C-alpha distance (Angstrom), angle and dihedral (degrees) to the residues before:
residue distance angle dihedral
C1 . . .
T2 3.82 . .
I3 3.73 92.7 .
L4 3.76 92.6 48.3
R5 3.71 93.0 50.9
Q6 3.85 91.6 45.8
R7 3.78 88.5 54.9
A8 3.76 89.6 54.4
K9 3.81 92.0 -107.5
V10 3.79 91.6 127.3
E11 3.80 95.9 149.6
E12 3.84 90.9 51.7
C13 3.84 88.9 49.0
L14 3.88 89.5 52.8
D15 3.83 88.8 47.9
H16 3.78 91.0 58.3
F17 3.84 94.1 38.9
P18 3.97 95.8 88.6
L19 3.76 90.6 58.5
Y20 3.81 91.6 46.8
T21 3.87 86.7 50.5
R22 3.76 93.9 50.5
I23 3.78 93.3 48.4
L24 3.87 89.8 48.2
K25 3.96 90.9 48.9
R26 3.82 89.1 52.6
Y27 3.79 89.8 51.4
Q28 3.85 91.6 47.6
E29 3.74 87.5 53.8
M30 3.75 93.4 51.5
S31 3.79 91.4 46.4
V32 3.84 94.8 62.6
L33 3.77 92.5 53.9
P34 3.80 117.2 111.7
S35 3.89 89.6 -113.7
A36 3.78 91.1 59.1
D37 3.80 113.9 105.2
R38 3.90 129.8 -149.6
A39 3.80 92.0 -96.9
Q40 3.86 93.3 53.9
N41 3.87 88.3 49.4
R42 3.67 91.2 50.4
C43 3.77 92.7 47.7
C44 3.75 90.1 48.0
S45 3.76 90.4 50.2
L46 3.81 92.1 50.0
L47 3.80 93.4 48.3
T48 3.76 90.2 51.3
Y49 3.80 89.2 51.7
K50 3.88 90.8 50.7
H51 3.85 89.5 46.4
D52 3.76 89.3 52.8
M53 3.99 91.0 47.6
I54 3.80 89.7 51.8
K55 3.81 91.0 47.8
M56 3.74 94.4 48.2
N57 3.84 94.6 46.9
A58 3.76 95.3 44.4
N59 3.87 93.9 46.4
R60 3.81 91.3 43.4
Q61 3.82 87.6 57.1
M62 3.79 93.0 45.1
E63 3.89 88.4 48.6
N64 3.88 91.2 -120.6
K65 3.88 95.3 151.2
N66 3.84 98.3 -176.6
A67 3.87 97.8 51.2
A68 3.73 90.9 42.2
V69 3.77 94.1 50.5
E70 3.80 91.5 45.3
A71 3.78 91.1 53.5
F72 3.84 92.2 46.3
R73 3.75 91.6 55.7
A74 3.75 90.8 49.1
I75 3.83 90.0 49.3
V76 3.79 91.7 52.7
Q77 3.79 93.1 49.8
Y78 3.78 91.5 52.1
E79 3.82 91.6 48.6
L80 3.90 92.1 49.4
G81 3.80 86.5 67.4
H82 3.79 93.1 56.7
P83 3.78 136.7 69.0
E84 3.88 116.4 -78.9
I85 3.81 91.7 -108.0
E86 3.85 91.4 61.6
Q87 3.79 92.7 50.7
N88 3.81 107.8 104.9
H89 3.72 99.6 168.1
C90 3.81 105.8 24.9
Y91 3.76 90.1 76.0
T92 3.73 95.1 61.1
L93 3.86 95.4 57.6
P94 3.91 96.4 82.4
H95 3.77 91.2 46.8
F96 3.90 98.2 47.3
L97 3.71 105.9 21.1
G98 3.74 103.7 32.1
V99 3.83 95.8 -126.4
D100 3.82 119.4 132.2
F101 3.72 95.7 -137.7
A102 3.80 142.5 9.7
G103 3.84 90.5 -106.2
Q104 3.82 88.3 72.0
L105 3.81 91.7 57.3
D106 3.84 89.2 106.2
E107 3.79 88.8 64.8
S108 3.85 91.0 59.8
T109 3.77 120.8 90.5
D110 3.80 124.2 -122.9
N111 3.86 86.4 -116.1
A112 3.74 93.2 56.1
I113 3.77 92.4 48.9
W114 3.78 91.8 45.4
D115 3.90 89.3 52.7
S116 3.76 92.7 49.9
L117 3.82 92.5 48.4
R118 3.69 89.1 53.2
I119 3.85 91.1 48.0
V120 3.75 89.1 51.8
S121 3.81 92.4 45.6
Q122 3.95 90.1 50.2
M123 3.98 87.9 52.1
D124 3.79 91.2 48.5
A125 3.78 89.9 52.4
E126 3.88 93.3 46.8
A127 3.78 89.9 48.5
G128 3.84 93.9 45.9
S129 3.81 91.2 -125.4
D130 3.84 93.5 128.2
V131 3.81 90.8 66.4
Q132 3.75 117.8 170.8
L133 3.83 121.2 -127.2
P134 3.81 109.8 -126.0
D135 3.71 119.9 -130.4
R136 3.82 108.7 -104.1
T137 3.79 118.5 -121.9
C138 3.69 127.4 -155.2
F139 3.78 109.3 -113.0
N140 3.78 91.2 -138.7
C141 3.76 113.8 36.7
L142 3.84 96.7 15.3
A143 3.78 96.2 -125.8
T144 3.79 116.3 161.0
E145 3.77 119.9 -122.3
E146 3.80 111.4 -117.0
K147 3.80 98.1 -167.2
L148 3.79 126.5 29.5
G149 3.84 108.1 -104.2
D150 3.82 95.7 27.1
F151 3.89 91.2 106.3
K152 3.84 122.9 62.1
F153 3.80 127.5 -141.9
C154 3.72 125.5 -130.7
A155 3.75 105.0 -91.0
Q156 3.83 93.7 -140.4
C157 3.86 101.5 51.7
N158 3.83 101.7 11.9
K159 3.78 90.4 -143.8
A160 3.81 109.1 88.6
C161 3.87 113.9 70.4
Y162 3.76 130.1 -158.6
C163 3.85 136.5 -167.7
S164 3.87 90.6 -142.6
R165 3.72 145.8 4.7
L166 3.71 90.9 -106.4
C167 3.79 92.7 55.6
Q168 3.85 89.2 50.6
K169 3.74 91.3 48.2
E170 3.91 91.9 50.5
H171 3.77 92.0 46.7
W172 3.81 96.6 47.0
K173 3.85 96.1 93.4
K174 3.85 90.5 58.7
H175 3.81 95.1 35.9
K176 3.83 98.8 49.8
K177 3.79 90.9 70.0
D178 3.88 90.5 59.1
C179 3.81 99.5 31.9
G180 3.78 95.9 94.8
K181 3.71 94.8 -141.5
K182 3.83 129.9 78.6
R183 3.71 114.5 -119.2
K184 3.78 110.8 -120.3
N185 3.86 111.8 -136.0
C-alpha cells in the first residue's frame, strides 16, 4: 500500500486497504492470546501504527476527511505511549492546533485536525518531501515493474534494471558501454 501511494496510485492503494486491514485484525486477535509474547505484541502495535499512517496519508491525499482524521487520532494515541524522540505527529499539535500537549487532542475538532493535516500536506509538497516513486522500466523490453523489487539491477553499476536475466543478457552489448565498470572474463 505504501509503494502504491508513493507511486501516485492512491485509489489502488485504498482498494487494497480492506485486505490489509483484515490481515492486521487477525494478527491483532492472535497477539492477545496467552501464547503471544511481548515481542509479538510490540510488533502488532507497530504494524497497527504503520497501518494508520498509510490510512491517514492515503485518505489525506484523496481528501477523505473522516478517515484521515480518525487515523491521525489513532497515530497520536500510539505515539503518546512512546518516548518523545519517536513521536512524529505529537510535536505538530501545539503549532497547528494550539493545544499544549497531545493529551488535549480530544478537545480538538475534526475540522481543526483536518485543516492542520492539509497545512502539513501543503508544506510537504512545497518541500518536495512527498516524492513519488517512479515505476521502474526494464532497460531491454521496457516492461513496467508491478511490485517494487520484482526487477533486479545490474550488479556492476546498480543503475540499469531488468525484468529477467534473459533481458539483462540481451541488453548487455548496449549496456556495457555505459556500465562504468569493465566486465571481468
